[in-house]
Residue, then its C-alpha position, 0 to 999 in steps of 0.5 A: m612483623s610485631h608492632a608491640f614492644s616489651e612493656e618495659t621498652h615501651r615505657n622507656l621510649l615514652a619517657r625519653i620522647p619529651h626530652c628528645t622531641g621537645r614535646e610531651i606525649a599528650d601533644w604527640l597523641r593529639a597530633v595523631e588524633e588530628g592527623p590524617s585518617l590512616i588505618r595501618f600501623e606502619e602508615k601512621v608511623s611513616w606519617l609521623r616520621g615524614e611529617h615531624g621527623l621522628a626517629y622510627g622507634h619514637a614514632k612507633a612508640i607514639i602510635h602504639e600508645y595511641d592505639l592502646r589508649r584508643a582501645a581502652r576508651r572503647m572498653l569503657 
């Protein structure tokens, strides 16, 4: 199963998350960082959905963004 959205779909989902959830992306990324130390992508998505009641697409976009930013930090 592919975890990646098209770049356009990912950007669109991220843009809608604050309106749909009432929280900014930075808040969600911080929640993931401070959440349980889960390894698998789908475990992280399931945690966000269960703990915060997010829709699957929103949770998936947040985890994908978190992983992208984490990988970028490692490259510095």
